[in-house]
C-alpha positions as CSV (number, residue, x, y, z in Angstrom):
1,X,-32.3,34.0,93.9
2,X,-30.7,34.8,90.6
3,X,-27.3,33.2,89.8
4,X,-24.3,35.2,88.6
5,X,-22.1,34.4,85.6
6,X,-19.0,34.6,87.8
7,X,-20.3,31.6,89.8
8,X,-20.5,29.6,86.6
9,X,-16.9,30.1,85.5
10,X,-18.0,32.7,82.9
11,X,-16.0,35.7,84.4
12,X,-13.7,37.6,82.1
13,X,-10.1,38.0,83.1
14,X,-9.4,41.5,84.3
15,X,-7.6,44.0,82.1
16,X,-4.1,44.7,83.4
17,X,-3.7,48.3,84.6
18,X,-0.8,50.5,83.3
19,X,0.8,50.3,86.7
20,X,0.7,46.5,86.7
21,X,2.2,46.4,83.1
22,X,4.9,48.8,84.1
23,X,5.8,46.9,87.3
24,X,5.9,43.6,85.3
25,X,8.3,45.2,82.8
26,X,10.4,46.7,85.6
27,X,10.6,43.3,87.2
28,X,11.7,41.6,83.9
29,X,14.3,44.2,83.0
30,X,16.1,45.1,86.2
31,X,18.4,42.5,87.8
32,X,17.2,43.3,91.4
33,X,19.2,40.5,93.0
34,X,22.5,41.7,91.5
35,X,21.9,45.3,92.6
36,X,21.0,44.2,96.1
37,X,24.2,42.2,96.4
38,X,26.2,45.3,95.5
39,X,24.4,47.5,98.0
40,X,23.9,45.3,101.0
41,X,27.4,45.8,102.5
42,X,26.7,49.6,102.7
43,X,23.1,49.4,104.1
44,X,22.2,50.2,107.6
45,X,21.2,47.3,109.8
46,X,18.5,47.0,112.4
47,X,19.7,48.1,115.9
48,X,18.7,51.0,117.9
49,X,16.1,53.3,116.6
50,X,13.7,52.7,113.7
51,X,14.1,49.7,111.5
52,X,15.4,50.5,108.0
53,X,13.1,50.1,105.1
54,X,13.6,47.0,103.0
55,X,16.4,47.4,100.5
56,X,14.5,46.3,97.5
57,X,11.7,48.8,98.2
58,X,14.1,51.7,98.5
59,X,16.0,50.6,95.4
60,X,12.7,50.5,93.4
61,X,11.7,53.9,94.7
62,X,15.1,55.3,93.7
63,X,14.8,53.9,90.2
64,X,11.3,55.3,89.8
65,X,12.5,58.7,90.9
66,X,15.3,58.7,88.3
67,X,13.0,57.4,85.5
68,X,10.2,59.9,86.1
69,X,12.3,62.8,87.3
70,X,10.6,63.0,90.7
71,X,11.9,64.9,93.7
72,X,11.7,63.2,97.1
73,X,8.5,65.1,98.1
74,X,6.9,64.2,94.7
75,X,7.9,60.5,95.1
76,X,6.5,60.5,98.6
77,X,3.2,62.0,97.2
78,X,3.1,59.4,94.4
79,X,3.6,56.5,97.0
């Protein structure tokens, strides 16, 4: 059986995708915790009906819609 270079510790690090680079930049620039603290008092809480989506996820989606000029259906498609 022939060995692989990856088994010998010879594997190359993967190139970071544009998406990963963008998300890293977004994580570094936006103070998510501070925004969440401002919004939490106005968010729906779990109770009857469906559970609300996580606040940070919804906040990131909103920011991406604004940055890229996407409508709700276009953002849904992108997700």
